[in-house]
PDB file of N, CA, C and O in Angstrom, chain B, residues numbered from 101:
ATOM      1  N   MET B 101     -10.681  -1.926  -6.031  1.00  0.00           N
ATOM      2  CA  MET B 101     -10.030  -0.793  -5.433  1.00  0.00           C
ATOM      3  C   MET B 101      -8.817  -0.367  -6.257  1.00  0.00           C
ATOM      4  O   MET B 101      -8.532   0.824  -6.379  1.00  0.00           O
ATOM      5  N   LEU B 102      -8.116  -1.327  -6.811  1.00  0.00           N
ATOM      6  CA  LEU B 102      -6.943  -0.976  -7.613  1.00  0.00           C
ATOM      7  C   LEU B 102      -7.332  -0.177  -8.852  1.00  0.00           C
ATOM      8  O   LEU B 102      -6.599   0.718  -9.270  1.00  0.00           O
ATOM      9  N   HIS B 103      -8.479  -0.497  -9.436  1.00  0.00           N
ATOM     10  CA  HIS B 103      -8.959   0.267 -10.591  1.00  0.00           C
ATOM     11  C   HIS B 103      -9.285   1.708 -10.190  1.00  0.00           C
ATOM     12  O   HIS B 103      -9.000   2.647 -10.932  1.00  0.00           O
ATOM     13  N   LEU B 104      -9.879   1.870  -9.022  1.00  0.00           N
ATOM     14  CA  LEU B 104     -10.178   3.224  -8.546  1.00  0.00           C
ATOM     15  C   LEU B 104      -8.903   4.013  -8.288  1.00  0.00           C
ATOM     16  O   LEU B 104      -8.820   5.193  -8.630  1.00  0.00           O
ATOM     17  N   LEU B 105      -7.909   3.364  -7.684  1.00  0.00           N
ATOM     18  CA  LEU B 105      -6.630   4.037  -7.451  1.00  0.00           C
ATOM     19  C   LEU B 105      -5.994   4.459  -8.769  1.00  0.00           C
ATOM     20  O   LEU B 105      -5.554   5.599  -8.918  1.00  0.00           O
ATOM     21  N   ALA B 106      -5.948   3.540  -9.717  1.00  0.00           N
ATOM     22  CA  ALA B 106      -5.292   3.829 -10.992  1.00  0.00           C
ATOM     23  C   ALA B 106      -5.976   4.979 -11.721  1.00  0.00           C
ATOM     24  O   ALA B 106      -5.309   5.908 -12.177  1.00  0.00           O
ATOM     25  N   ASN B 107      -7.300   4.926 -11.835  1.00  0.00           N
ATOM     26  CA  ASN B 107      -8.029   5.997 -12.534  1.00  0.00           C
ATOM     27  C   ASN B 107      -7.971   7.313 -11.778  1.00  0.00           C
ATOM     28  O   ASN B 107      -7.816   8.376 -12.379  1.00  0.00           O
ATOM     29  N   GLY B 108      -8.095   7.241 -10.460  1.00  0.00           N
ATOM     30  CA  GLY B 108      -8.039   8.459  -9.666  1.00  0.00           C
ATOM     31  C   GLY B 108      -6.709   9.164  -9.780  1.00  0.00           C
ATOM     32  O   GLY B 108      -6.659  10.384  -9.933  1.00  0.00           O
ATOM     33  N   ILE B 109      -5.644   8.413  -9.707  1.00  0.00           N
ATOM     34  CA  ILE B 109      -4.308   9.006  -9.780  1.00  0.00           C
ATOM     35  C   ILE B 109      -4.022   9.522 -11.183  1.00  0.00           C
ATOM     36  O   ILE B 109      -3.450  10.599 -11.347  1.00  0.00           O
ATOM     37  N   PHE B 110      -4.417   8.761 -12.186  1.00  0.00           N
ATOM     38  CA  PHE B 110      -4.138   9.171 -13.570  1.00  0.00           C
ATOM     39  C   PHE B 110      -4.818  10.489 -13.911  1.00  0.00           C
ATOM     40  O   PHE B 110      -4.238  11.321 -14.609  1.00  0.00           O
ATOM     41  N   HIS B 111      -6.034  10.687 -13.431  1.00  0.00           N
ATOM     42  CA  HIS B 111      -6.785  11.896 -13.778  1.00  0.00           C
ATOM     43  C   HIS B 111      -6.678  13.003 -12.731  1.00  0.00           C
ATOM     44  O   HIS B 111      -7.226  14.088 -12.926  1.00  0.00           O
ATOM     45  N   ASP B 112      -5.995  12.751 -11.649  1.00  0.00           N
ATOM     46  CA  ASP B 112      -5.844  13.739 -10.577  1.00  0.00           C
ATOM     47  C   ASP B 112      -4.721  14.705 -10.924  1.00  0.00           C
ATOM     48  O   ASP B 112      -3.760  14.338 -11.600  1.00  0.00           O
ATOM     49  N   ASP B 113      -4.847  15.930 -10.462  1.00  0.00           N
ATOM     50  CA  ASP B 113      -3.796  16.927 -10.700  1.00  0.00           C
ATOM     51  C   ASP B 113      -2.949  17.176  -9.452  1.00  0.00           C
ATOM     52  O   ASP B 113      -2.202  18.152  -9.396  1.00  0.00           O
ATOM     53  N   GLY B 114      -3.060  16.309  -8.462  1.00  0.00           N
ATOM     54  CA  GLY B 114      -2.261  16.437  -7.249  1.00  0.00           C
ATOM     55  C   GLY B 114      -3.051  16.884  -6.042  1.00  0.00           C
ATOM     56  O   GLY B 114      -2.525  16.891  -4.929  1.00  0.00           O
ATOM     57  N   ILE B 115      -4.300  17.256  -6.237  1.00  0.00           N
ATOM     58  CA  ILE B 115      -5.122  17.742  -5.130  1.00  0.00           C
ATOM     59  C   ILE B 115      -5.455  16.619  -4.152  1.00  0.00           C
ATOM     60  O   ILE B 115      -5.588  16.864  -2.953  1.00  0.00           O
ATOM     61  N   HIS B 116      -5.590  15.409  -4.645  1.00  0.00           N
ATOM     62  CA  HIS B 116      -6.022  14.288  -3.807  1.00  0.00           C
ATOM     63  C   HIS B 116      -4.892  13.321  -3.452  1.00  0.00           C
ATOM     64  O   HIS B 116      -5.160  12.170  -3.108  1.00  0.00           O
ATOM     65  N   ASP B 117      -3.666  13.753  -3.525  1.00  0.00           N
ATOM     66  CA  ASP B 117      -2.546  12.861  -3.222  1.00  0.00           C
ATOM     67  C   ASP B 117      -2.635  12.277  -1.815  1.00  0.00           C
ATOM     68  O   ASP B 117      -2.231  11.136  -1.591  1.00  0.00           O
ATOM     69  N   HIS B 118      -3.159  13.046  -0.872  1.00  0.00           N
ATOM     70  CA  HIS B 118      -3.275  12.547   0.498  1.00  0.00           C
ATOM     71  C   HIS B 118      -4.244  11.364   0.578  1.00  0.00           C
ATOM     72  O   HIS B 118      -4.096  10.500   1.443  1.00  0.00           O
ATOM     73  N   VAL B 119      -5.228  11.321  -0.314  1.00  0.00           N
ATOM     74  CA  VAL B 119      -6.197  10.217  -0.333  1.00  0.00           C
ATOM     75  C   VAL B 119      -5.507   8.928  -0.772  1.00  0.00           C
ATOM     76  O   VAL B 119      -5.746   7.868  -0.194  1.00  0.00           O
ATOM     77  N   TRP B 120      -4.662   9.013  -1.780  1.00  0.00           N
ATOM     78  CA  TRP B 120      -3.972   7.822  -2.279  1.00  0.00           C
ATOM     79  C   TRP B 120      -3.007   7.287  -1.225  1.00  0.00           C
ATOM     80  O   TRP B 120      -2.909   6.078  -1.015  1.00  0.00           O
ATOM     81  N   LYS B 121      -2.306   8.189  -0.575  1.00  0.00           N
ATOM     82  CA  LYS B 121      -1.370   7.781   0.475  1.00  0.00           C
ATOM     83  C   LYS B 121      -2.121   7.131   1.634  1.00  0.00           C
ATOM     84  O   LYS B 121      -1.675   6.129   2.193  1.00  0.00           O
ATOM     85  N   ARG B 122      -3.246   7.703   1.981  1.00  0.00           N
ATOM     86  CA  ARG B 122      -4.034   7.170   3.095  1.00  0.00           C
ATOM     87  C   ARG B 122      -4.585   5.777   2.774  1.00  0.00           C
ATOM     88  O   ARG B 122      -4.694   4.932   3.663  1.00  0.00           O
ATOM     89  N   ALA B 123      -4.927   5.541   1.524  1.00  0.00           N
ATOM     90  CA  ALA B 123      -5.437   4.219   1.136  1.00  0.00           C
ATOM     91  C   ALA B 123      -4.385   3.141   1.378  1.00  0.00           C
ATOM     92  O   ALA B 123      -4.704   2.068   1.890  1.00  0.00           O
ATOM     93  N   VAL B 124      -3.149   3.415   1.018  1.00  0.00           N
ATOM     94  CA  VAL B 124      -2.076   2.439   1.239  1.00  0.00           C
ATOM     95  C   VAL B 124      -1.821   2.256   2.729  1.00  0.00           C
ATOM     96  O   VAL B 124      -1.612   1.133   3.189  1.00  0.00           O
ATOM     97  N   GLU B 125      -1.836   3.343   3.480  1.00  0.00           N
ATOM     98  CA  GLU B 125      -1.607   3.232   4.918  1.00  0.00           C
ATOM     99  C   GLU B 125      -2.706   2.424   5.605  1.00  0.00           C
ATOM    100  O   GLU B 125      -2.431   1.670   6.538  1.00  0.00           O
ATOM    101  N   ARG B 126      -3.938   2.578   5.151  1.00  0.00           N
ATOM    102  CA  ARG B 126      -5.036   1.796   5.740  1.00  0.00           C
ATOM    103  C   ARG B 126      -4.909   0.323   5.394  1.00  0.00           C
ATOM    104  O   ARG B 126      -5.186  -0.535   6.232  1.00  0.00           O
ATOM    105  N   LEU B 127      -4.498   0.022   4.184  1.00  0.00           N
ATOM    106  CA  LEU B 127      -4.275  -1.374   3.816  1.00  0.00           C
ATOM    107  C   LEU B 127      -3.139  -1.973   4.636  1.00  0.00           C
ATOM    108  O   LEU B 127      -3.175  -3.148   5.002  1.00  0.00           O
ATOM    109  N   ASP B 128      -2.142  -1.162   4.917  1.00  0.00           N
ATOM    110  CA  ASP B 128      -1.032  -1.625   5.743  1.00  0.00           C
ATOM    111  C   ASP B 128      -1.503  -1.945   7.157  1.00  0.00           C
ATOM    112  O   ASP B 128      -1.069  -2.935   7.746  1.00  0.00           O
ATOM    113  N   ARG B 129      -2.378  -1.124   7.699  1.00  0.00           N
ATOM    114  CA  ARG B 129      -2.879  -1.361   9.062  1.00  0.00           C
ATOM    115  C   ARG B 129      -3.779  -2.583   9.143  1.00  0.00           C
ATOM    116  O   ARG B 129      -3.897  -3.179  10.214  1.00  0.00           O
ATOM    117  N   LEU B 130      -4.412  -2.972   8.055  1.00  0.00           N
ATOM    118  CA  LEU B 130      -5.291  -4.140   8.071  1.00  0.00           C
ATOM    119  C   LEU B 130      -4.541  -5.419   8.411  1.00  0.00           C
ATOM    120  O   LEU B 130      -5.130  -6.364   8.937  1.00  0.00           O
ATOM    121  N   ARG B 131      -3.272  -5.457   8.122  1.00  0.00           N
ATOM    122  CA  ARG B 131      -2.498  -6.662   8.392  1.00  0.00           C
ATOM    123  C   ARG B 131      -2.074  -6.772   9.849  1.00  0.00           C
ATOM    124  O   ARG B 131      -1.410  -7.742  10.214  1.00  0.00           O
ATOM    125  N   ASP B 132      -2.434  -5.816  10.689  1.00  0.00           N
ATOM    126  CA  ASP B 132      -2.012  -5.834  12.090  1.00  0.00           C
ATOM    127  C   ASP B 132      -2.690  -6.913  12.927  1.00  0.00           C
ATOM    128  O   ASP B 132      -2.136  -7.326  13.946  1.00  0.00           O
ATOM    129  N   THR B 133      -3.852  -7.373  12.536  1.00  0.00           N
ATOM    130  CA  THR B 133      -4.531  -8.374  13.347  1.00  0.00           C
ATOM    131  C   THR B 133      -3.882  -9.731  13.121  1.00  0.00           C
ATOM    132  O   THR B 133      -3.785 -10.206  11.989  1.00  0.00           O
ATOM    133  N   MET B 134      -3.448 -10.334  14.185  1.00  0.00           N
ATOM    134  CA  MET B 134      -2.760 -11.621  14.103  1.00  0.00           C
ATOM    135  C   MET B 134      -3.763 -12.757  14.291  1.00  0.00           C
ATOM    136  O   MET B 134      -4.568 -12.722  15.222  1.00  0.00           O
ATOM    137  N   PRO B 135      -3.722 -13.750  13.428  1.00  0.00           N
ATOM    138  CA  PRO B 135      -4.603 -14.898  13.620  1.00  0.00           C
ATOM    139  C   PRO B 135      -4.119 -15.748  14.802  1.00  0.00           C
ATOM    140  O   PRO B 135      -3.013 -15.551  15.306  1.00  0.00           O
ATOM    141  N   ASN B 136      -4.952 -16.683  15.232  1.00  0.00           N
ATOM    142  CA  ASN B 136      -4.592 -17.527  16.371  1.00  0.00           C
ATOM    143  C   ASN B 136      -3.398 -18.422  16.080  1.00  0.00           C
ATOM    144  O   ASN B 136      -2.573 -18.670  16.960  1.00  0.00           O
ATOM    145  N   ARG B 137      -3.305 -18.900  14.864  1.00  0.00           N
ATOM    146  CA  ARG B 137      -2.191 -19.771  14.487  1.00  0.00           C
ATOM    147  C   ARG B 137      -1.273 -19.021  13.537  1.00  0.00           C
ATOM    148  O   ARG B 137      -1.728 -18.278  12.667  1.00  0.00           O
ATOM    149  N   TYR B 138       0.012 -19.225  13.715  1.00  0.00           N
ATOM    150  CA  TYR B 138       0.998 -18.547  12.879  1.00  0.00           C
ATOM    151  C   TYR B 138       1.406 -19.463  11.736  1.00  0.00           C
ATOM    152  O   TYR B 138       1.791 -20.611  11.957  1.00  0.00           O
ATOM    153  N   ASN B 139       1.322 -18.952  10.517  1.00  0.00           N
ATOM    154  CA  ASN B 139       1.761 -19.659   9.331  1.00  0.00           C
ATOM    155  C   ASN B 139       2.606 -18.680   8.535  1.00  0.00           C
ATOM    156  O   ASN B 139       2.104 -17.649   8.089  1.00  0.00           O
ATOM    157  N   GLU B 140       3.864 -18.987   8.355  1.00  0.00           N
ATOM    158  CA  GLU B 140       4.792 -18.050   7.727  1.00  0.00           C
ATOM    159  C   GLU B 140       4.358 -17.661   6.313  1.00  0.00           C
ATOM    160  O   GLU B 140       4.460 -16.492   5.941  1.00  0.00           O
ATOM    161  N   HIS B 141       3.883 -18.607   5.533  1.00  0.00           N
ATOM    162  CA  HIS B 141       3.479 -18.310   4.159  1.00  0.00           C
ATOM    163  C   HIS B 141       2.239 -17.411   4.111  1.00  0.00           C
ATOM    164  O   HIS B 141       2.166 -16.479   3.310  1.00  0.00           O
ATOM    165  N   LEU B 142       1.280 -17.703   4.969  1.00  0.00           N
ATOM    166  CA  LEU B 142       0.088 -16.855   5.008  1.00  0.00           C
ATOM    167  C   LEU B 142       0.409 -15.471   5.557  1.00  0.00           C
ATOM    168  O   LEU B 142      -0.195 -14.481   5.144  1.00  0.00           O
ATOM    169  N   GLU B 143       1.347 -15.398   6.475  1.00  0.00           N
ATOM    170  CA  GLU B 143       1.747 -14.103   7.038  1.00  0.00           C
ATOM    171  C   GLU B 143       2.352 -13.208   5.960  1.00  0.00           C
ATOM    172  O   GLU B 143       2.108 -12.001   5.949  1.00  0.00           O
ATOM    173  N   LYS B 144       3.129 -13.780   5.069  1.00  0.00           N
ATOM    174  CA  LYS B 144       3.720 -13.001   3.977  1.00  0.00           C
ATOM    175  C   LYS B 144       2.650 -12.487   3.014  1.00  0.00           C
ATOM    176  O   LYS B 144       2.793 -11.403   2.450  1.00  0.00           O
ATOM    177  N   LEU B 145       1.591 -13.254   2.827  1.00  0.00           N
ATOM    178  CA  LEU B 145       0.508 -12.827   1.937  1.00  0.00           C
ATOM    179  C   LEU B 145      -0.276 -11.644   2.499  1.00  0.00           C
ATOM    180  O   LEU B 145      -0.972 -10.956   1.753  1.00  0.00           O
ATOM    181  N   ARG B 146      -0.173 -11.406   3.782  1.00  0.00           N
ATOM    182  CA  ARG B 146      -0.903 -10.291   4.388  1.00  0.00           C
ATOM    183  C   ARG B 146      -0.387  -8.940   3.908  1.00  0.00           C
ATOM    184  O   ARG B 146      -1.074  -7.929   4.052  1.00  0.00           O
ATOM    185  N   HIS B 147       0.807  -8.913   3.343  1.00  0.00           N
ATOM    186  CA  HIS B 147       1.374  -7.677   2.794  1.00  0.00           C
ATOM    187  C   HIS B 147       0.851  -7.391   1.388  1.00  0.00           C
ATOM    188  O   HIS B 147       0.986  -6.270   0.898  1.00  0.00           O
ATOM    189  N   LEU B 148       0.265  -8.376   0.745  1.00  0.00           N
ATOM    190  CA  LEU B 148      -0.092  -8.262  -0.666  1.00  0.00           C
ATOM    191  C   LEU B 148      -1.043  -7.108  -0.998  1.00  0.00           C
ATOM    192  O   LEU B 148      -0.775  -6.405  -1.972  1.00  0.00           O
ATOM    193  N   PRO B 149      -2.127  -6.860  -0.269  1.00  0.00           N
ATOM    194  CA  PRO B 149      -3.005  -5.739  -0.651  1.00  0.00           C
ATOM    195  C   PRO B 149      -2.290  -4.386  -0.664  1.00  0.00           C
ATOM    196  O   PRO B 149      -2.461  -3.609  -1.603  1.00  0.00           O
ATOM    197  N   ALA B 150      -1.505  -4.100   0.350  1.00  0.00           N
ATOM    198  CA  ALA B 150      -0.782  -2.827   0.385  1.00  0.00           C
ATOM    199  C   ALA B 150       0.290  -2.771  -0.698  1.00  0.00           C
ATOM    200  O   ALA B 150       0.530  -1.715  -1.282  1.00  0.00           O
ATOM    201  N   LEU B 151       0.926  -3.891  -0.963  1.00  0.00           N
ATOM    202  CA  LEU B 151       1.942  -3.937  -2.011  1.00  0.00           C
ATOM    203  C   LEU B 151       1.330  -3.699  -3.388  1.00  0.00           C
ATOM    204  O   LEU B 151       1.887  -2.954  -4.195  1.00  0.00           O
ATOM    205  N   LEU B 152       0.192  -4.325  -3.657  1.00  0.00           N
ATOM    206  CA  LEU B 152      -0.487  -4.116  -4.937  1.00  0.00           C
ATOM    207  C   LEU B 152      -0.968  -2.672  -5.089  1.00  0.00           C
ATOM    208  O   LEU B 152      -0.903  -2.109  -6.182  1.00  0.00           O
ATOM    209  N   ALA B 153      -1.442  -2.082  -4.014  1.00  0.00           N
ATOM    210  CA  ALA B 153      -1.886  -0.684  -4.068  1.00  0.00           C
ATOM    211  C   ALA B 153      -0.696   0.241  -4.344  1.00  0.00           C
ATOM    212  O   ALA B 153      -0.811   1.178  -5.134  1.00  0.00           O
ATOM    213  N   THR B 154       0.426  -0.013  -3.708  1.00  0.00           N
ATOM    214  CA  THR B 154       1.623   0.795  -3.944  1.00  0.00           C
ATOM    215  C   THR B 154       2.095   0.650  -5.384  1.00  0.00           C
ATOM    216  O   THR B 154       2.475   1.633  -6.021  1.00  0.00           O
ATOM    217  N   TRP B 155       2.071  -0.575  -5.893  1.00  0.00           N
ATOM    218  CA  TRP B 155       2.471  -0.827  -7.278  1.00  0.00           C
ATOM    219  C   TRP B 155       1.538  -0.090  -8.244  1.00  0.00           C
ATOM    220  O   TRP B 155       2.002   0.511  -9.213  1.00  0.00           O
ATOM    221  N   THR B 156       0.239  -0.132  -7.987  1.00  0.00           N
ATOM    222  CA  THR B 156      -0.739   0.546  -8.840  1.00  0.00           C
ATOM    223  C   THR B 156      -0.524   2.051  -8.825  1.00  0.00           C
ATOM    224  O   THR B 156      -0.589   2.704  -9.867  1.00  0.00           O
ATOM    225  N   ILE B 157      -0.267   2.598  -7.647  1.00  0.00           N
ATOM    226  CA  ILE B 157       0.018   4.033  -7.544  1.00  0.00           C
ATOM    227  C   ILE B 157       1.247   4.373  -8.367  1.00  0.00           C
ATOM    228  O   ILE B 157       1.268   5.387  -9.065  1.00  0.00           O
ATOM    229  N   GLY B 158       2.259   3.542  -8.292  1.00  0.00           N
ATOM    230  CA  GLY B 158       3.487   3.795  -9.048  1.00  0.00           C
ATOM    231  C   GLY B 158       3.268   3.787 -10.546  1.00  0.00           C
ATOM    232  O   GLY B 158       3.746   4.677 -11.249  1.00  0.00           O
ATOM    233  N   VAL B 159       2.555   2.797 -11.040  1.00  0.00           N
ATOM    234  CA  VAL B 159       2.301   2.709 -12.482  1.00  0.00           C
ATOM    235  C   VAL B 159       1.457   3.889 -12.957  1.00  0.00           C
ATOM    236  O   VAL B 159       1.764   4.498 -13.982  1.00  0.00           O
ATOM    237  N   ALA B 160       0.400   4.216 -12.219  1.00  0.00           N
ATOM    238  CA  ALA B 160      -0.454   5.335 -12.613  1.00  0.00           C
ATOM    239  C   ALA B 160       0.308   6.659 -12.538  1.00  0.00           C
ATOM    240  O   ALA B 160       0.113   7.534 -13.382  1.00  0.00           O
ATOM    241  N   ALA B 161       1.160   6.809 -11.551  1.00  0.00           N
ATOM    242  CA  ALA B 161       1.940   8.044 -11.425  1.00  0.00           C
ATOM    243  C   ALA B 161       2.910   8.199 -12.595  1.00  0.00           C
ATOM    244  O   ALA B 161       3.080   9.301 -13.115  1.00  0.00           O
ATOM    245  N   ILE B 162       3.538   7.121 -13.005  1.00  0.00           N
ATOM    246  CA  ILE B 162       4.474   7.195 -14.134  1.00  0.00           C
ATOM    247  C   ILE B 162       3.723   7.506 -15.431  1.00  0.00           C
ATOM    248  O   ILE B 162       4.170   8.331 -16.228  1.00  0.00           O
ATOM    249  N   LEU B 163       2.586   6.845 -15.638  1.00  0.00           N
ATOM    250  CA  LEU B 163       1.819   7.087 -16.866  1.00  0.00           C
ATOM    251  C   LEU B 163       1.282   8.510 -16.946  1.00  0.00           C
ATOM    252  O   LEU B 163       1.118   9.053 -18.039  1.00  0.00           O
ATOM    253  N   SER B 164       1.009   9.117 -15.793  1.00  0.00           N
ATOM    254  CA  SER B 164       0.494  10.492 -15.806  1.00  0.00           C
ATOM    255  C   SER B 164       1.608  11.520 -15.602  1.00  0.00           C
ATOM    256  O   SER B 164       1.336  12.693 -15.346  1.00  0.00           O
ATOM    257  N   HIS B 165       2.853  11.078 -15.716  1.00  0.00           N
ATOM    258  CA  HIS B 165       4.026  11.957 -15.604  1.00  0.00           C
ATOM    259  C   HIS B 165       4.068  12.683 -14.258  1.00  0.00           C
ATOM    260  O   HIS B 165       4.365  13.876 -14.193  1.00  0.00           O
ATOM    261  N   ARG B 166       3.766  11.942 -13.182  1.00  0.00           N
ATOM    262  CA  ARG B 166       3.788  12.505 -11.830  1.00  0.00           C
ATOM    263  C   ARG B 166       4.755  11.696 -10.973  1.00  0.00           C
ATOM    264  O   ARG B 166       4.355  11.064  -9.995  1.00  0.00           O
ATOM    265  N   GLU B 167       6.011  11.721 -11.347  1.00  0.00           N
ATOM    266  CA  GLU B 167       7.015  10.918 -10.662  1.00  0.00           C
ATOM    267  C   GLU B 167       7.189  11.311  -9.196  1.00  0.00           C
ATOM    268  O   GLU B 167       7.623  10.492  -8.385  1.00  0.00           O
ATOM    269  N   GLU B 168       6.854  12.556  -8.847  1.00  0.00           N
ATOM    270  CA  GLU B 168       6.966  12.977  -7.443  1.00  0.00           C
ATOM    271  C   GLU B 168       5.976  12.197  -6.573  1.00  0.00           C
ATOM    272  O   GLU B 168       6.271  11.917  -5.411  1.00  0.00           O
ATOM    273  N   LEU B 169       4.820  11.848  -7.110  1.00  0.00           N
ATOM    274  CA  LEU B 169       3.864  11.026  -6.366  1.00  0.00           C
ATOM    275  C   LEU B 169       4.429   9.622  -6.165  1.00  0.00           C
ATOM    276  O   LEU B 169       4.269   9.042  -5.092  1.00  0.00           O
ATOM    277  N   LEU B 170       5.069   9.085  -7.160  1.00  0.00           N
ATOM    278  CA  LEU B 170       5.704   7.772  -7.037  1.00  0.00           C
ATOM    279  C   LEU B 170       6.769   7.806  -5.943  1.00  0.00           C
ATOM    280  O   LEU B 170       6.845   6.894  -5.120  1.00  0.00           O
ATOM    281  N   ALA B 171       7.579   8.844  -5.934  1.00  0.00           N
ATOM    282  CA  ALA B 171       8.621   8.956  -4.912  1.00  0.00           C
ATOM    283  C   ALA B 171       8.014   9.036  -3.518  1.00  0.00           C
ATOM    284  O   ALA B 171       8.515   8.399  -2.592  1.00  0.00           O
ATOM    285  N   ARG B 172       6.945   9.806  -3.354  1.00  0.00           N
ATOM    286  CA  ARG B 172       6.288   9.888  -2.044  1.00  0.00           C
ATOM    287  C   ARG B 172       5.644   8.572  -1.655  1.00  0.00           C
ATOM    288  O   ARG B 172       5.690   8.185  -0.488  1.00  0.00           O
ATOM    289  N   ALA B 173       5.043   7.875  -2.616  1.00  0.00           N
ATOM    290  CA  ALA B 173       4.380   6.599  -2.321  1.00  0.00           C
ATOM    291  C   ALA B 173       5.384   5.553  -1.858  1.00  0.00           C
ATOM    292  O   ALA B 173       5.068   4.715  -1.014  1.00  0.00           O
ATOM    293  N   LEU B 174       6.572   5.599  -2.399  1.00  0.00           N
ATOM    294  CA  LEU B 174       7.594   4.624  -2.016  1.00  0.00           C
ATOM    295  C   LEU B 174       8.329   5.024  -0.744  1.00  0.00           C
ATOM    296  O   LEU B 174       8.865   4.168  -0.041  1.00  0.00           O
ATOM    297  N   TYR B 175       8.356   6.310  -0.449  1.00  0.00           N
ATOM    298  CA  TYR B 175       9.137   6.783   0.688  1.00  0.00           C
ATOM    299  C   TYR B 175       8.304   6.997   1.943  1.00  0.00           C
ATOM    300  O   TYR B 175       8.727   6.597   3.027  1.00  0.00           O
ATOM    301  N   ARG B 176       7.146   7.609   1.830  1.00  0.00           N
ATOM    302  CA  ARG B 176       6.375   8.039   2.996  1.00  0.00           C
ATOM    303  C   ARG B 176       5.696   6.936   3.798  1.00  0.00           C
ATOM    304  O   ARG B 176       5.932   6.855   5.004  1.00  0.00           O
ATOM    305  N   PRO B 177       4.865   6.078   3.200  1.00  0.00           N
ATOM    306  CA  PRO B 177       4.194   5.091   4.062  1.00  0.00           C
ATOM    307  C   PRO B 177       5.212   4.175   4.719  1.00  0.00           C
ATOM    308  O   PRO B 177       5.998   3.512   4.043  1.00  0.00           O
ATOM    309  N   GLY B 178       5.188   4.148   6.023  1.00  0.00           N
ATOM    310  CA  GLY B 178       6.121   3.300   6.743  1.00  0.00           C
ATOM    311  C   GLY B 178       5.507   1.941   7.015  1.00  0.00           C
ATOM    312  O   GLY B 178       4.329   1.841   7.357  1.00  0.00           O
ATOM    313  N   TRP B 179       6.290   0.915   6.866  1.00  0.00           N
ATOM    314  CA  TRP B 179       5.826  -0.434   7.146  1.00  0.00           C
ATOM    315  C   TRP B 179       6.163  -0.751   8.581  1.00  0.00           C
ATOM    316  O   TRP B 179       7.332  -0.841   8.954  1.00  0.00           O
ATOM    317  N   ALA B 180       5.142  -0.919   9.374  1.00  0.00           N
ATOM    318  CA  ALA B 180       5.345  -1.226  10.783  1.00  0.00           C
ATOM    319  C   ALA B 180       5.838  -2.657  10.937  1.00  0.00           C
ATOM    320  O   ALA B 180       5.319  -3.577  10.304  1.00  0.00           O
ATOM    321  N   ALA B 181       6.829  -2.832  11.773  1.00  0.00           N
ATOM    322  CA  ALA B 181       7.357  -4.170  12.027  1.00  0.00           C
ATOM    323  C   ALA B 181       6.315  -4.992  12.770  1.00  0.00           C
ATOM    324  O   ALA B 181       5.704  -4.524  13.731  1.00  0.00           O
ATOM    325  N   GLN B 182       6.125  -6.209  12.315  1.00  0.00           N
ATOM    326  CA  GLN B 182       5.138  -7.093  12.933  1.00  0.00           C
ATOM    327  C   GLN B 182       5.823  -7.988  13.954  1.00  0.00           C
ATOM    328  O   GLN B 182       6.956  -8.427  13.756  1.00  0.00           O
ATOM    329  N   ALA B 183       5.121  -8.250  15.041  1.00  0.00           N
ATOM    330  CA  ALA B 183       5.652  -9.171  16.031  1.00  0.00           C
ATOM    331  C   ALA B 183       5.632 -10.580  15.462  1.00  0.00           C
ATOM    332  O   ALA B 183       4.719 -10.948  14.722  1.00  0.00           O
ATOM    333  N   ALA B 184       6.624 -11.349  15.805  1.00  0.00           N
ATOM    334  CA  ALA B 184       6.683 -12.722  15.314  1.00  0.00           C
ATOM    335  C   ALA B 184       5.553 -13.523  15.928  1.00  0.00           C
ATOM    336  O   ALA B 184       5.059 -13.201  17.008  1.00  0.00           O
ATOM    337  N   GLY B 185       5.161 -14.544  15.241  1.00  0.00           N
ATOM    338  CA  GLY B 185       4.062 -15.387  15.705  1.00  0.00           C
ATOM    339  C   GLY B 185       4.440 -16.175  16.943  1.00  0.00           C
ATOM    340  O   GLY B 185       5.571 -16.073  17.417  1.00  0.00           O
ATOM    341  N   PRO B 186       3.516 -16.957  17.474  1.00  0.00           N
ATOM    342  CA  PRO B 186       3.755 -17.745  18.675  1.00  0.00           C
ATOM    343  C   PRO B 186       4.948 -18.691  18.482  1.00  0.00           C
ATOM    344  O   PRO B 186       5.103 -19.336  17.445  1.00  0.00           O
ATOM    345  N   GLY B 187       5.757 -18.739  19.497  1.00  0.00           N
ATOM    346  CA  GLY B 187       6.906 -19.629  19.461  1.00  0.00           C
ATOM    347  C   GLY B 187       8.060 -19.119  18.627  1.00  0.00           C
ATOM    348  O   GLY B 187       8.992 -19.870  18.340  1.00  0.00           O
ATOM    349  N   ARG B 188       8.019 -17.870  18.236  1.00  0.00           N
ATOM    350  CA  ARG B 188       9.106 -17.326  17.409  1.00  0.00           C
ATOM    351  C   ARG B 188       9.843 -16.262  18.147  1.00  0.00           C
ATOM    352  O   ARG B 188      10.791 -15.685  17.615  1.00  0.00           O
TER     353      ARG B 188
END
């Protein structure tokens, strides 16, 4: 998926920016499901797919001289606060 994001953004002229933003938002929502047991280290890893997608968007945006896309990618998708695990 990261390869698709990078190539899509690099060759896009801005028409599909909403698609790239939506991809990060969907990855962010995937982390909403809480497992039965809470493990702090594993919980932090749940952010990794969305973080890698955001990083890829940023690199591709800079290489294609589209810094406004980088600014939107860093500013627009909101990270929803997660409830603490059991006993926290």
